[in-house]
C-alpha positions as CSV (number, residue, x, y, z in Angstrom):
1,M,-7.0,-4.8,32.5
2,G,-8.8,-4.4,35.8
3,I,-11.5,-7.1,35.8
4,Q,-14.4,-6.3,38.1
5,K,-16.2,-9.7,38.1
6,D,-16.2,-12.9,36.1
7,T,-19.8,-13.0,34.7
8,V,-21.2,-10.1,32.7
9,R,-24.7,-9.4,31.4
10,F,-25.5,-7.2,28.5
11,N,-28.9,-5.8,27.4
12,V,-28.3,-5.1,23.7
13,G,-31.4,-3.7,21.9
14,G,-33.7,-5.4,24.5
15,K,-32.0,-8.8,24.2
16,I,-30.1,-10.3,27.2
17,F,-26.6,-11.8,26.7
18,Q,-24.4,-13.3,29.4
19,T,-20.7,-13.9,29.0
20,T,-17.4,-13.9,31.0
21,T,-14.8,-11.3,31.5
22,T,-12.3,-13.8,30.0
23,T,-14.2,-13.7,26.7
24,L,-14.4,-9.9,26.7
25,A,-10.7,-9.7,27.4
26,N,-10.2,-11.2,23.9
27,A,-11.6,-8.0,22.5
28,G,-8.4,-6.1,23.5
29,R,-7.9,-2.9,25.4
30,N,-8.6,-0.7,22.3
31,S,-12.1,-2.1,21.8
32,L,-15.3,-0.8,23.5
33,L,-15.9,-4.1,25.3
34,G,-12.4,-4.2,26.6
35,A,-12.5,-0.6,27.7
36,M,-15.6,-1.2,29.7
37,F,-13.6,-3.3,32.2
38,D,-10.5,-1.2,32.2
39,D,-10.0,0.7,35.5
40,N,-8.7,3.7,33.7
41,W,-12.0,4.2,31.9
42,N,-14.2,4.0,35.0
43,L,-17.3,2.9,33.2
44,H,-20.2,1.4,35.2
45,S,-23.6,0.2,34.3
46,D,-26.8,1.8,35.6
47,N,-27.8,-1.6,36.9
48,S,-25.4,-3.7,38.9
49,D,-26.5,-6.8,37.0
50,E,-26.2,-5.7,33.3
51,Y,-24.8,-3.2,30.8
52,V,-27.3,-1.6,28.4
53,I,-26.1,-1.1,24.8
54,D,-28.6,0.4,22.3
55,R,-27.3,-1.5,19.2
56,N,-28.3,-4.4,16.9
57,P,-28.7,-7.6,19.0
58,D,-28.3,-10.1,16.2
59,C,-24.9,-8.6,15.1
60,F,-23.8,-8.5,18.8
61,A,-24.5,-12.3,19.0
62,V,-22.2,-12.8,15.9
63,L,-19.4,-10.7,17.3
64,L,-19.7,-12.3,20.8
65,D,-19.4,-15.7,19.2
66,L,-16.3,-14.5,17.3
67,L,-14.7,-13.5,20.7
68,R,-15.5,-16.9,22.1
69,T,-14.3,-19.1,19.3
70,G,-12.2,-17.0,17.0
71,E,-14.5,-18.0,14.1
72,L,-16.8,-15.7,12.2
73,H,-20.2,-17.2,11.3
74,I,-22.8,-14.8,9.8
75,P,-26.3,-16.2,9.4
76,S,-27.9,-15.8,6.0
77,H,-30.6,-13.4,7.3
78,I,-28.0,-10.9,8.5
79,P,-26.3,-8.7,5.8
80,E,-22.5,-8.9,6.0
81,K,-22.1,-5.2,5.8
82,L,-24.3,-4.7,8.9
83,V,-22.0,-7.0,10.9
84,Y,-19.0,-4.9,9.7
85,R,-20.7,-1.7,10.7
86,E,-21.3,-3.0,14.2
87,A,-17.8,-4.4,14.4
88,L,-16.5,-0.9,13.6
89,F,-18.7,0.5,16.5
90,Y,-17.3,-2.0,19.0
91,G,-13.7,-1.7,17.8
92,L,-13.6,-5.3,16.6
93,L,-12.8,-4.8,12.9
94,D,-9.3,-6.3,13.3
95,H,-10.9,-9.5,14.8
96,V,-13.3,-9.7,11.9
97,R,-10.5,-9.2,9.3
98,S,-8.2,-11.8,10.9
99,S,-11.0,-14.4,10.9
100,K,-11.7,-13.9,7.2
101,W,-8.2,-14.5,5.8
102,G,-4.9,-15.9,7.0
103,Q,-1.4,-14.5,7.3
104,F,-0.1,-13.2,3.9
105,D,1.8,-15.8,1.9
106,G,2.3,-15.4,-1.8
107,N,2.1,-19.2,-2.3
108,R,-1.3,-19.5,-0.6
109,L,-3.0,-16.5,-2.2
110,R,-6.4,-17.2,-3.8
111,H,-8.4,-14.8,-6.0
112,S,-11.1,-13.3,-3.9
113,Q,-12.9,-10.6,-5.9
114,S,-12.7,-8.5,-9.1
115,I,-13.9,-4.9,-9.2
116,M,-14.7,-3.0,-12.4
117,G,-13.3,0.4,-12.8
118,R,-15.5,3.5,-12.2
119,S,-13.8,5.8,-14.8
120,P,-13.4,5.7,-18.6
121,G,-9.9,4.8,-19.8
122,D,-7.2,2.7,-18.2
123,G,-6.1,2.8,-14.7
124,T,-2.5,4.0,-14.1
125,A,-1.6,3.0,-10.5
126,I,-3.0,1.0,-7.6
127,R,-1.9,1.1,-3.9
128,A,-2.9,-1.2,-1.1
129,G,-3.8,0.4,2.2
130,P,-2.5,-0.7,5.6
131,A,-6.0,-1.7,6.7
132,G,-6.8,-3.9,3.7
133,G,-8.4,-1.3,1.4
134,C,-6.8,0.3,-1.8
135,C,-6.9,3.3,-4.0
136,V,-6.8,3.4,-7.8
137,A,-5.7,6.3,-10.0
138,H,-7.5,6.8,-13.3
139,G,-6.1,10.0,-15.0
140,S,-7.1,12.8,-12.7
141,I,-9.4,10.7,-10.4
142,V,-8.4,8.6,-7.5
143,H,-11.0,6.0,-6.3
144,V,-10.6,5.0,-2.7
145,Y,-11.9,1.7,-1.3
146,D,-12.1,0.5,2.3
147,W,-11.2,-3.1,3.4
148,M,-14.8,-4.2,2.5
149,L,-14.2,-2.7,-1.0
150,E,-16.9,-0.1,-0.4
151,E,-16.0,2.9,-2.4
152,H,-15.6,6.2,-0.6
153,P,-15.9,9.7,-2.2
154,P,-13.4,9.9,-5.1
155,L,-10.5,12.4,-5.1
156,N,-10.9,14.7,-8.1
157,L,-7.7,16.5,-9.0
158,D,-9.4,18.9,-11.4
159,Y,-8.0,17.5,-14.7
160,Q,-4.4,17.3,-13.3
161,R,-3.0,13.9,-14.1
162,V,-2.1,11.8,-11.1
163,N,1.5,10.7,-11.0
164,D,1.6,8.7,-7.8
165,I,-0.5,7.8,-4.8
166,G,0.2,6.4,-1.3
167,W,-1.2,5.8,2.1
168,I,0.4,7.4,5.2
169,D,-2.1,5.6,7.5
170,P,-5.6,4.0,7.1
171,E,-7.2,7.4,6.9
172,G,-4.7,9.4,4.8
173,V,-4.0,9.3,1.1
174,V,-1.2,11.4,-0.5
175,V,-1.5,12.3,-4.2
176,S,1.2,13.8,-6.4
177,T,0.2,15.4,-9.7
178,C,1.3,17.9,-12.4
179,E,2.5,21.3,-11.4
180,R,-0.5,22.7,-9.6
181,L,-3.3,21.2,-7.5
182,S,-5.9,23.8,-8.5
183,R,-8.5,22.3,-6.1
184,G,-8.8,24.9,-3.4
185,G,-6.4,27.3,-5.0
186,G,-2.7,27.8,-4.4
187,G,0.4,26.1,-5.9
188,G,2.0,22.8,-5.3
189,G,1.9,19.4,-6.9
190,M,1.2,17.2,-3.9
191,A,-1.6,17.0,-1.2
192,L,-3.0,14.8,1.6
193,F,-6.6,13.8,1.5
194,S,-9.0,12.0,3.9
195,A,-9.5,8.5,2.7
196,S,-13.1,8.3,4.0
197,T,-14.4,11.8,3.0
198,G,-12.1,13.0,0.3
199,E,-11.5,16.2,2.3
200,L,-8.2,18.1,1.5
201,R,-6.1,18.1,4.7
202,H,-2.7,19.5,3.6
203,R,-1.1,21.0,0.5
204,F,2.7,20.3,0.4
205,E,4.5,23.3,-1.0
206,V,8.1,23.7,-2.2
207,S,9.6,27.0,-1.0
208,H,13.0,28.6,-1.6
209,E,14.2,31.9,-0.2
210,S,10.7,32.6,1.1
211,Q,9.1,32.0,-2.3
212,V,6.6,29.2,-3.1
213,K,7.6,27.4,-6.2
214,S,5.3,25.6,-8.7
215,Y,6.3,22.1,-9.3
216,T,5.3,18.7,-10.6
217,G,5.1,16.0,-7.9
218,G,6.3,12.5,-8.9
219,A,7.1,9.3,-7.1
220,L,6.3,9.1,-3.4
221,S,7.7,7.3,-0.4
222,F,7.2,7.4,3.4
223,S,9.4,6.8,6.4
224,P,8.4,5.5,9.9
225,D,9.2,8.9,11.5
226,Y,6.3,10.6,9.6
227,K,8.3,12.0,6.7
228,I,7.0,12.1,3.1
229,F,9.4,12.1,0.2
230,S,8.5,13.1,-3.4
231,S,10.5,13.6,-6.5
232,C,9.9,17.1,-7.8
233,K,10.3,18.8,-11.2
234,G,10.3,22.6,-11.5
235,R,9.2,24.7,-14.5
236,R,12.7,25.0,-15.8
237,N,13.3,21.2,-15.6
238,E,15.1,21.5,-12.2
239,Y,15.0,18.1,-10.4
240,G,15.2,17.3,-6.7
241,I,13.7,15.3,-3.8
242,G,11.4,17.1,-1.4
243,V,10.8,16.1,2.3
244,W,7.7,17.1,4.3
245,D,6.3,16.4,7.7
246,Q,3.1,14.5,7.2
247,E,1.4,15.8,10.3
248,S,2.0,19.5,9.8
249,G,2.5,19.5,6.0
250,R,5.7,21.7,6.5
251,Q,8.6,21.3,4.1
252,I,11.6,20.2,6.2
253,D,14.3,19.4,3.6
254,F,15.1,19.4,-0.1
255,Y,17.8,17.5,-2.1
256,Y,18.7,19.2,-5.3
257,E,20.1,17.3,-8.3
258,P,23.9,17.3,-8.0
259,P,25.8,18.7,-11.0
260,D,27.6,15.4,-11.6
261,W,24.6,13.0,-11.5
262,S,21.2,12.8,-13.0
263,L,18.3,12.2,-10.6
264,G,15.9,13.0,-13.4
265,E,12.2,12.8,-12.8
266,A,12.4,9.7,-10.6
267,D,10.0,6.9,-11.4
268,K,10.3,5.2,-8.0
269,L,11.3,6.1,-4.4
270,Q,11.7,3.6,-1.6
271,W,12.7,4.4,2.0
272,L,15.2,1.9,3.5
273,H,14.6,1.8,7.2
274,D,17.7,-0.2,8.2
275,T,20.0,1.8,5.9
276,N,18.3,5.1,6.8
277,C,18.5,6.1,3.1
278,L,16.2,6.8,0.2
279,M,16.5,4.8,-2.9
280,V,15.8,6.9,-6.0
281,S,15.2,5.1,-9.4
282,T,15.0,6.8,-12.7
283,L,14.0,4.0,-15.2
284,Y,13.8,3.4,-18.9
285,P,11.9,4.6,-21.0
286,R,11.7,7.9,-19.0
287,K,15.4,8.3,-19.6
288,D,17.7,6.9,-22.3
289,N,19.7,5.4,-19.4
290,C,18.7,4.1,-16.0
291,Y,19.9,5.5,-12.7
292,I,19.6,4.1,-9.2
293,S,21.0,5.7,-6.2
294,L,20.8,5.8,-2.4
295,L,20.6,9.3,-0.8
296,D,21.5,9.9,2.8
297,F,19.7,13.1,4.0
298,R,21.8,13.3,7.1
299,S,24.9,14.2,5.1
300,K,23.1,15.3,2.0
301,S,25.2,12.9,0.0
302,M,24.8,10.0,-2.5
303,V,26.2,6.9,-0.7
304,W,25.6,4.3,-3.4
305,S,24.8,4.5,-7.1
306,W,24.5,2.5,-10.4
307,C,23.7,3.3,-14.0
308,D,23.6,1.2,-17.1
309,V,26.0,3.5,-19.0
310,G,28.8,1.2,-20.1
311,C,27.2,-1.8,-18.4
312,P,28.9,-4.9,-19.8
313,V,26.0,-6.9,-21.1
314,A,25.6,-8.8,-24.4
315,S,22.8,-6.5,-25.6
316,A,22.1,-3.2,-23.9
317,D,18.6,-3.1,-25.3
318,E,17.7,-6.4,-23.7
319,K,18.8,-5.1,-20.3
320,R,16.7,-1.9,-20.1
321,V,15.6,-1.7,-16.4
322,R,11.8,-1.3,-16.0
323,D,11.5,-1.5,-12.3
324,A,13.7,-1.8,-9.2
325,I,13.2,-2.7,-5.5
326,A,15.5,-2.8,-2.6
327,M,15.6,-6.0,-0.4
328,E,17.3,-4.9,2.8
329,E,17.2,-8.4,4.3
330,A,19.4,-9.7,1.5
331,N,21.5,-6.4,1.2
332,S,20.6,-6.2,-2.5
333,I,18.5,-4.4,-5.1
334,C,16.5,-6.4,-7.6
335,V,15.8,-5.0,-11.1
336,V,13.7,-6.4,-13.9
337,N,13.8,-5.8,-17.7
338,E,11.1,-6.0,-20.3
339,Y,11.9,-9.7,-20.9
340,E,11.3,-10.5,-17.2
341,D,15.0,-11.2,-16.6
342,L,15.8,-10.5,-13.0
343,G,19.0,-8.7,-12.0
344,F,20.6,-8.3,-8.6
345,M,23.0,-5.7,-7.2
346,D,24.9,-5.9,-3.9
347,L,24.3,-2.9,-1.6
348,R,27.5,-3.6,0.3
349,R,29.7,-2.8,-2.7
350,N,30.5,0.8,-3.5
351,V,30.3,0.3,-7.2
352,G,27.1,-1.4,-8.3
353,S,27.1,-4.2,-10.9
354,V,24.2,-6.4,-12.0
355,R,24.1,-10.1,-11.9
356,W,21.4,-11.1,-14.4
357,R,19.3,-14.2,-14.1
358,S,17.2,-15.2,-17.1
359,R,13.6,-16.2,-16.7
360,G,12.9,-17.0,-20.3
361,G,10.2,-19.5,-21.1
362,L,8.2,-18.9,-17.9
363,V,5.2,-17.3,-19.5
364,K,2.8,-19.8,-21.0
365,G,-0.5,-19.6,-22.7
366,K,-1.9,-16.9,-25.0
367,M,-0.2,-13.5,-24.7
368,P,-2.5,-10.5,-24.0
369,D,-3.2,-8.1,-26.8
370,E,-1.7,-5.3,-24.8
371,T,1.5,-5.9,-22.8
372,C,2.6,-3.9,-19.8
373,Y,6.0,-3.2,-18.3
374,P,6.9,-5.6,-15.5
375,K,6.7,-4.4,-11.9
376,L,8.3,-5.7,-8.7
377,G,7.2,-6.1,-5.1
378,F,8.9,-7.4,-2.0
379,H,6.9,-8.5,1.1
380,E,8.0,-10.5,4.1
381,G,10.9,-12.2,2.4
382,Q,9.0,-13.0,-0.9
383,L,9.7,-11.3,-4.2
384,F,6.8,-10.7,-6.6
385,S,7.2,-9.8,-10.3
386,S,4.4,-9.1,-12.8
387,M,4.7,-10.0,-16.4
388,N,1.8,-9.4,-18.8
389,D,-1.3,-11.1,-17.2
390,S,0.4,-12.9,-14.3
391,I,2.4,-12.3,-11.1
392,S,5.3,-14.7,-10.2
393,V,6.2,-15.4,-6.6
394,F,9.9,-16.2,-5.6
395,C,10.9,-17.5,-2.2
396,G,13.9,-18.7,-0.2
397,P,17.5,-17.3,-0.1
398,D,18.0,-18.1,-3.8
399,L,14.5,-16.6,-4.7
400,V,13.3,-19.7,-6.5
401,L,10.0,-19.4,-8.5
402,T,7.4,-21.2,-6.4
403,S,4.0,-20.1,-7.7
404,R,2.2,-17.8,-10.2
405,L,-1.0,-15.8,-9.8
406,R,-3.1,-15.4,-12.9
407,R,-6.7,-14.6,-13.8
408,S,-8.5,-15.7,-17.0
409,Y,-9.6,-12.2,-18.0
410,G,-8.7,-8.5,-17.5
411,G,-5.6,-8.3,-19.8
412,S,-2.1,-7.3,-18.8
413,I,-1.3,-6.2,-15.3
414,C,-0.1,-2.6,-15.4
415,D,0.5,-2.3,-11.6
416,F,0.1,-4.3,-8.4
417,S,0.5,-3.6,-4.7
418,I,0.7,-5.5,-1.4
419,G,-0.7,-4.3,2.0
420,G,-3.2,-5.1,4.7
421,D,-2.5,-8.9,4.1
422,R,-3.9,-8.5,0.5
423,L,-2.5,-8.2,-3.0
424,F,-4.2,-6.0,-5.5
425,A,-3.5,-6.3,-9.2
426,L,-4.7,-3.6,-11.7
427,H,-5.3,-4.7,-15.3
428,S,-5.0,-2.4,-18.3
429,E,-7.4,-3.7,-20.9
430,E,-10.7,-4.2,-19.0
431,N,-10.3,-1.4,-16.4
432,V,-10.6,-4.0,-13.6
433,F,-8.6,-4.8,-10.5
434,D,-8.3,-8.1,-8.7
435,M,-7.9,-8.8,-5.0
436,W,-6.0,-11.8,-3.7
437,E,-6.1,-13.1,-0.2
438,A,-4.6,-16.1,1.8
439,P,-7.4,-18.3,3.2
440,P,-7.5,-18.7,7.0
441,P,-5.7,-21.8,8.4
442,P,-7.9,-24.8,9.0
443,I,-9.6,-25.3,12.3
444,V,-8.0,-28.1,14.3
445,C,-10.5,-29.7,16.6
């Protein structure tokens, strides 16, 4: 950053502020204040003594203090949302967010807020956004919230049930749904929407021999090189995995179900960055048997697979897999059954086998009236597993139970998601979702 001088004066809304270039450098090159003193921007004031900014002076004082101390103190007479709006203008939202909560740690999470659903009926899926917001699917409606939990215009899929949702970036939400997205006309079961306006950006089509095919979009996943993966089901029950470029919306690949293996209508997809493969999981009760496989799109081959057919367990019914997640750091896949038993499979072995670990007796207190299938999450070396109305946290190389997240109301947790240094849990009975955050570290004077 090319610093022009050490002392800087601002006239913000008629009020004079004086600070140093060292303080302004804390804003970063991508902020307005940082850019003002970058030689590449070549910005100069009309007066050699001060820069004039026609914005709210009270909020500027709060944000300038944040740059000086790293702490956010908002006086009672200033609405919080007004400070957030001004922080967005100056490009300081990341500074505001980092001052409000600490680095994500499942053992330090504290319940922060509960949001009541906006639609009748139960929610079906929740996905955390990379910037701290989330989106929630209720039937054919997707409600989108920014990091302040302000609701944006909902995505209405014209009575087509939403099967999965996901964020490709802080401004883009991908939705998969049944056979046709009738909004705006045309075929296809998947589309990209603007998170802030709800505007339709791309419709993802499946084409074969120059013909566009109608399909049902299922589970979604994304890779760092801007690819979108979705399980697809055709009208004649043909199954496969489609691949699209998220920027252009163009189909770039398709993996058809092989004759000797059942992909089925996959319940979960997960891109494995280090392995450069896609994990495809078809889980019970969608199928009578569970199938988990790794697909390598470079060779169009299945490089690892497992199914529970002939699995040597004491009782097959007790080992029905409800969810699966790959943990590349540990070279393993974790699965969970309806009794919250955890199972582990080694990705380094060509033939997958499950090593089950019972977690019986961990659930205490009154059971919810409506139970939900357990779900799994993995974030920064920690494993998360929901069961009824709580989420268990496992840590360390042996994944030892270290804490449990639970609220006193809301009923069973039907889905949860981690992103933007937050955990969101969607409850089934009260149509409510909770937000969990890690508090900021204490200030050491």
